[in-house]
N, C-alpha and C positions, 0 to 999 in steps of 0.2 A: 546134703550139706555139700557145697563146690569144693571143689580141689584146687588146693592153694599151691602153687608151683613157687618152688623155691628159688628167689634170683640168683644169678649166677657169679662167683667170684672174677677177680682178673684173673687169681690163676688157675679156674677152670678152662676161660676161655683161653690164654696163651695156650694151656699144655694139652689143648683139645686134639685128639690125633686122629689120620684118616684110619678109616676102614675099608673094607671092598666094597662097601656102597656107602650111601652119602644117609648122612643123619642130622637130625637137628638137636640141639641144648636149647633147652626155652630158657627163659629170663623172664618171662610172665607178661598178663597184658601185650600179649601178641605178638610179642619181642620174642626171634628164635633166630641161634647162628646156625648155617648151615655149613657144614662138614663136607667137605668132596673128596672121595677115591686119592683125586691130585693133590692133595693138603689144603687145598684153597678152602677160608674160614668166610663165609657173606652172614651178612649182617637182613635180614629177612622180615618184613613185620604184616603179620596174619591177619585177615580183620573181615567184617562182614558189609559188603558193598549196600548202602544207604537205598533205603527203598525194597532193589531187589532179594537183598539178602543172599546174595552169590557171597562164596571166599573169594578170595583174591588176596591176591604176595606182591607187596613193594619191597623190591630189594633197596635197601639204603648205602651200603658199601661194602669195602670190603677190610677187614680185619688184617694186620693192624694201623692200614692207614685210617680205617675211623673205630674210637675205643671204645669199651665199652657203655663209657659215660657221655660222651656223643653219639651213640647208638640209641642211650635213652632218651636223650633230649631228642631225638630224630622219633621216636614213639612217642612222643608226651604230646609234640606239636601235631603227629598227623592220628593221634587219640581226639584232640582238641577240634579238627577238624571235621571229623568224624560225628561230634557231638552236636556240631552246627549243620550238618545232614550233608557236609562236601567229601563227595568220593577222593580220595589222599591221591589214586595216580589220576587221574582226570587235574585233578587241581596242578599235578606237577607236571602233566603234558601242557595245560594253558600255560603254567609259567614261562616252559621253556619256550614256547611260540612267542610269549613276550618277549621274553631276550633277543629271542634269535634274528627276528623284528626290529628290534632296537639295534641291535646290530649292524643289520642290513641300510636302514635308513639312519645310516650317519649324515652329516652336514652335508659334506659334497655329494652323494647320493641325492636328495632332497633337494640340494642346488640345482644339479642337472636335472632334475622336471622342472623346477620351478623358470629354468632360463627357457625349458622347450616351448613353454607358455607365452612368457614374454617375450619370445623373440617376433611373436605373432603380432606385436602392440608398439614395436619399436624400429626405426630402420637396422640393415643387418652389421654395419660399422658400430653402434650404438650398441648392440647386445655382444659382438664380441669385447667391445672394451670392456663391457663388466664383466662379461665373464675372467677375461685376460685379469683383471685388480683381482677377482677371488680365485683365479689360479696363483698369483705372484705375490697377495697380502694374507687371505684367508686359510685355504688348505695348507698349506704348509703347518699350518696349527693348530687346528681348529676341524679339519678336514676329514680326518676320519672318526672323531669323536660322533656318539649315537645322538641326534638330535634332542632326545629329550635328555641328556647329561648334560647340555650347552648350559651353561651357566652365564648371568651379567655379567661377573668376577672374570669369566675368561674370553670372554668377547671383548672384555675392555685392555684385557692383554694386547690381543691385536688392534687395537685403535692406538693403544699407548705405542706402539712401535712405529706406528705412521708420525705421532705428535711427536717423538722426541724427535727426528728427523723434519719436523717443521714442515710437513705436510699435514694442515690441517684441510684444507678444501679434501683431499682426497680421503682422510678418517672419516669426514663428513659420507661422503659418497659410499664409503666401506659401509661403515655405520646404518647408511641407511639400506643397503644392499643386502645385510646379514638378517635387517631385520623383515623385508621383504621376504625372505626364504623363512623365516619362523612365522610370521602371519601365513604361509601356506601350508605349513608343515599344520600349523591350526585348522586351517580352513578345510585341511583333506583328510581329519581327522587322526596324523599320525602324533602329535600332541597337544592337551588340552588349552593351553595358555602359551601367551608368549613373553620369557622374563627377559628379552632382550629392548622390551619399550624403554623409549628413556636414554640409551646408554650412549645416545650423543649429547649430551646432557653434562658429557663428562670429557669432552673436547674443549678444551681452551678456544676463547674468541681469538679471530685475528683479521684485522685488517687489511679490505678487500685492496689488492695493489695492483695499479693498470698495469698494462702491458707495455713494457718501455718504448719510447719512441720518441723522435725528434720535433725540434721545436720548427716551425717554416723555414722559419730564417737559417736553418742547420742543412736544407734541402742539396746545396751547393756540396756544399763537404762529403754527402752521401754521394754524389754521382760523382766529383774527383775519387773518390775511396774506389767506388764498382769500376771507374774507367782502368785504377790502376792495380787492380785486387788479383792477387795471383789464383784466379778460380778457375773450373772450367766452362767455355764457351756457354753451355747449356744451363747451367747456372745462374751464368750473368742474365741470362733471356729472361727466364722464370722470375728472377726479381724487378726486372723491368715489365717484363708482364704483369705483376700481380702491381707494383705501383701505377700501371695506369688504368688498369683494368678495378681496381680497390675491390678486390675477392678477398676472402677467407687464403690462409697456406694450403690447407686441403683442399679446396675447390681450384684452385690454380695449377698444381701439380698434375691434377685428377683430367685436364682440360685433353679432349677428344678432338682431333679434328673434323669425326664426323659432326661436330658440335655446332660448325662455325660457317656461316651463311654470308658467303663472300659478296654475293650480289647485294646482300639488305645491308652490309656491313653487320652482326648483327652476332653473338655469342651466345646461347641457350644454354643452360646448366637445367638439368634435371631436379625434379624434387627430392628424389631420392639420395642426390648428393649435397645438398642444399643443409643448411643446418636447423632452419625453421620447417624443411617440410616441405616447402615452394616454390616451385620450377622459378628460376629470375634469366632474364634477359640483358645483355650487357652488351651497347652500344658501343663500337667499334671505332677509334679512331684512327686517321691513317697513320699514326705514328704506334697503335697497337697491329696494327695489317701489315706494318712494314716489319715487326718482333716476327708476327709467323712468315713474313718469306723468308726471311732469318734461317728460321727453323725449315722450312719445306726439305731444303736440302739433305738434312740431317732428321728429320721422323717424319717428313712427310707421307712415306709408305709402311709407318707403322700407327697402331691404334692411337698411342697417347702421343699431344705437341712434344710434353718434355719427358723424353724415357728415364728411366733410370741406366746409368754409367753400367750399372754391374750385369743388370738384368733388363736390355731392352726391349723386350716385349711389354716387363711391368714399366707403371709411369714413378717420376721421380718420388725419393722419401718426403714428406713435406716439412719432415728436420733438414733439408740440403737447403733450405735458404738462410736457416738459422744457424748451421754452423759457419757456411759463409759470412754471415756480419759480424761474427764470433772474427773468425781470422782475419776479417777487413780491421778491426780495432774498434767493434760499435757493440762490446757484450757489456751490459751492464745498460747503454743508452738507446737501443730500439735492437727490436725480435720483429720476424718477417711479420705478425698478426699488426705490429704497431706501424706499418705501413698505410694501416687503413686510417689509422688515427690521426696518420699525418695529412693526410688526405683531406679527410672530414675538418679538422681544424684551420687546416688551411683556405679549404672553401667557405664556411661559416664566417672567416675572418673577410671573407671577401664578399661576402652580403648574397651568396646564393641560398633560394627557399632551404630552407629546415627539411622541410618533408620531401624535397625532391632529394638532397642528400642522404637521408635516410632511407628512403627507396635507392637508391645506387649502392648503397652500403646492405642493402639485403635484410634491413632490421625492422621488426614486427610492432608496430604501434603500441606501444604501453597501455595508452587505451584501449580496451576491448572491443568495446561497443562502437568506439570512432573508426576504430582498426575493421571493424568487421564489412562499414558501410565506405572507409574509402577504399576503392579500390584502382586507383587510378595508378596506373607505372609511369606516368610522365616523360614519355619515352622522349618525346622534340627536347623538356626543358634537359632532360639527362643528355641528350646527347650533345646541345650546344654548353652545358658544365663540364662535359668528358673530354668535349676538345679543345674548352681554355685548361682545365687540368693539363693535360697531356703536353700543350703548347708551355704552360707554364716550368713542366718539367721539363722538358728541351732548354727553355731559356737558363732554368738553372744551370744546366748540361756547362751552359757559356762558351758553344760552339763547336767542341770539339771531343767533347768527355762522354757523352753517350754513343750508342753503335747509332741510334738514326742519326747523330750530326757528324759522324763518322764519315758516312756512308754521302750526305750532303757535301761533304769537303773534298771526298772523291772527285765528284761529280765539278 
């Protein structure tokens, strides 16, 4: 008849005294209290390993941190594993590795792996913008959370911080980027499903607001304000350059001297700097070339035509023109990007070919099939149109308001 072990009492456990050698007090069914000479009392689960039948000891915890009742619960849980031929020690180690991997696979850590791959698919500036948005709007709230613990409600909290300040478009972008990171985690086997699918449905719809711009008949007002504005010389040249060339603010501030062909009177912008990822040529009018002559003494020895005031080796900030327009009194009426809309509206009203205007603005045809076959750059037509536009700007300056007209007066 097998020996029946009498279960320990709480008093026996608490009053167990150390001896010269360590000894065990048995509670039955493999649970022992090991009392060491130092006085430390440790709960041990002794069992036979499945299949090999080797004896093994699993440390459950120390008394009194782990009470008798909790030690028995752990013993019973491990006995259930043994009933399924699962080794408790191997199971514990696997659980530890799973938790350690989860702790290492935080949302930020996985995002770092995702962005490295994504950088190979987009422009460097685009990748940098994506990462900055994650750093600014996502990581402070959920960056340290293990990605397998990131839930839709937690992600929605991130989105709501943006919608509360009416940044609906940024909220949509952030939702899409968080989704991309989570999809990457699914694809590499870190998590089994993406709980963030559909979080963009929580973003309120908002009307698309066009960039503030002026009506064509308000161009003289702009030129008068530009003439009397208390702004830096380089900034004034930059605004006039963007107005004449019809390029985007980021393309204007990054203009390099090496891209200018004075003989052909052409500015060639490389594909990597263009929003649509296609190189763009801008015919330069005599007014545009005159602006370059103004800038030659200031930056002709440098890389960028419009250098930064504080860091001349770098180009001006693309917000420079916007800040200047605000100081000139156009806040809410005109932004730097709106100069393109002003040009487009004026040229369309004058009856210029719509295709020529769209190519001049470096837009891609919305009809993808038509756009794929229509490779015409309309250089001749664009040059004629750009010359008319520059003359129109100069006329709107009323003889003495633009930099160019001021020069003519002196002559």
